[in-house]
C-alpha positions as CSV (number, residue, x, y, z in Angstrom):
1,M,-23.7,2.7,31.3
2,P,-22.1,-0.9,33.0
3,E,-22.4,-3.8,31.5
4,P,-23.5,-6.4,33.9
5,E,-21.4,-9.2,34.8
6,E,-22.7,-12.1,32.4
7,E,-22.0,-9.4,29.2
8,R,-18.3,-8.5,29.9
9,P,-15.9,-10.6,27.8
10,S,-13.1,-12.8,30.2
11,A,-10.1,-11.7,30.4
12,A,-8.6,-14.7,28.2
13,A,-11.0,-13.8,25.4
14,T,-10.1,-10.4,25.5
15,E,-6.1,-11.0,25.8
16,R,-7.0,-13.9,22.6
17,A,-8.7,-11.0,20.7
18,E,-5.9,-8.8,20.9
19,E,-3.4,-11.5,20.2
20,M,-5.6,-11.7,16.8
21,L,-5.6,-7.9,15.9
22,D,-2.0,-7.8,17.1
23,R,-1.2,-10.7,14.3
24,V,-4.6,-9.5,11.3
25,G,-2.2,-5.9,11.7
26,Q,0.9,-7.7,11.8
27,R,0.6,-8.9,8.5
28,V,-1.4,-6.3,7.3
29,G,1.6,-4.2,7.1
30,R,3.6,-6.6,5.8
31,Y,1.0,-6.7,3.1
32,A,0.6,-2.7,2.8
33,S,4.8,-2.6,2.2
34,L,4.5,-4.6,-0.6
35,A,1.9,-3.1,-2.2
36,G,3.9,0.5,-1.4
37,L,6.8,-0.8,-3.3
38,R,5.2,-2.1,-5.7
39,L,3.9,1.2,-6.8
40,R,6.7,2.8,-5.6
41,R,8.2,0.8,-9.1
42,M,5.0,0.8,-11.0
43,A,5.6,4.4,-11.0
44,A,9.0,4.4,-11.7
45,V,8.5,2.2,-14.7
46,A,5.6,4.3,-15.9
47,R,8.0,7.6,-15.6
48,E,11.0,6.3,-17.1
49,E,8.0,5.3,-20.4
50,A,6.7,8.7,-20.3
51,E,10.5,10.7,-20.4
52,D,10.9,8.3,-23.3
53,I,8.3,9.2,-25.2
54,W,8.8,12.8,-24.5
55,A,12.7,12.1,-25.4
56,E,10.4,10.8,-29.3
57,A,8.4,13.2,-29.6
58,E,11.1,16.1,-29.3
59,S,13.5,14.1,-31.6
60,V,10.5,14.4,-34.3
61,R,10.0,17.7,-33.6
62,R,13.1,18.5,-34.1
63,R,13.3,16.8,-37.6
64,E,10.7,18.0,-38.9
65,Q,11.3,21.9,-38.7
66,P,13.2,23.4,-41.4
């Protein structure tokens, strides 16, 4: 169903809205990249900690065996 002429946004308003969405998209993309990088770093640290705990547990187990 076509919109009446009065309810259609002007070309300038549409262009401005598109510019705003583009800027928001760029910002969200930048923050998403940073968040992804931080998550990868946190995962690497957690993996290292888990490996250290595993190695310590193996060491304790070897010492306790006759």
